[in-house]
N, C-alpha and C positions, 0 to 999 in steps of 0.2 A: 497538566501540571509535566504529563511527558514532556512537551514542548522545551520547557526550559532544561530537563535533563539534557534534552536532545543538543540545546545548544550551549550546556556547559561541557559537552562533549562525554556525557555519560549515558552513551546510548545503550550500556550493558545495562543499566538502571532500567533505563528505557523500556528498553525489551523484555524484562521480568514482569514492569507492569502491563505493558500494553499485552503480553500473554495470557495474562488474568484474565486482564478486562476482555478478551476474547471469549473466556470462559465464561464469565458472567453474562456476556451480551447472549452468548448462546443458551444460556440457561433460560434469561428472561426472554426468549425468541423475538430479539428487536434486530429486524434485519437493518434498519438505517444505521443504527449504534454498532452493530456488528461490522459492516462495511467499513465505518471509520476506524473502528480498533483493527481491525485486518491491516487497512494502509498503515497506520500508525505502528505495527509490527513490522512492516515492509520498510519502512522510513528508516527505522531502528536497525533493521538488519543491514540496508545498504549503507547506513553511518558507520556499521563494523567493519565495512568492506566484504561483508557476506551476501553480494547481490542476487548469487543464482539463489540464495533460500527466500531471499523477496520475493521471487517471482510467484510462487503460488499464492502467496497471502496477497499479491496485488490482483490476481487473476481470478480468486473467490469475492474480492470487494468490488472488482469490476461486476461480477454477475448480479449481485443485490443491487449496484448502483443503477445498471440498466433497466433493471423493473423502476427504479424511481425519476426516470425521466430528466434526473436533474443535471443537466448540460455543463453547468461549470464544473461542479463534481468531477462529472465523465472525465469531462477534458484534463481537467488535475491528475486522475487516476492515469490515463493514459500516459500523458507526459512523465509519470513517475516512472512507467513500467516501459517507455520508451527509453529513458534512461539508463533503468536496468539491463536491458538489453544491449543498449551500446557497452557498458559497462563490461559485461561479459561475452562483448564482439559476436553476438548475434544480432547482425544487422538487417538481415532480411525481416526478423521478426521486429528489429528497433521501426523499420520503415513502415510496415503494415500496422503497428500499433499508432506509430506518429501519424499517420492517414486517418486512423479511424478518430484522433483527438482533434483531428481538424475538422472533422466533420461535425 
């Protein structure tokens, strides 16, 4: 549902809903869903021009995704993190996560 808000340019609404979904996923103890919700918060923050704030959400999502071994989702998350690091001009980190994503 928040995807629709994102494409409508309503990242503020998307962010609020995704932050709530993070809380719910934490309460449920569902690490796979939590990773998705954390990533969605990162997407919303990036869309709002708050890339620096997106970094910890993407990094936390990565910790859960690395345990799943889901290579496709991991590559996507590394790509998202790469873009955020480029946006905030942390080029060394962008290269580092970009290389991880290629693995």
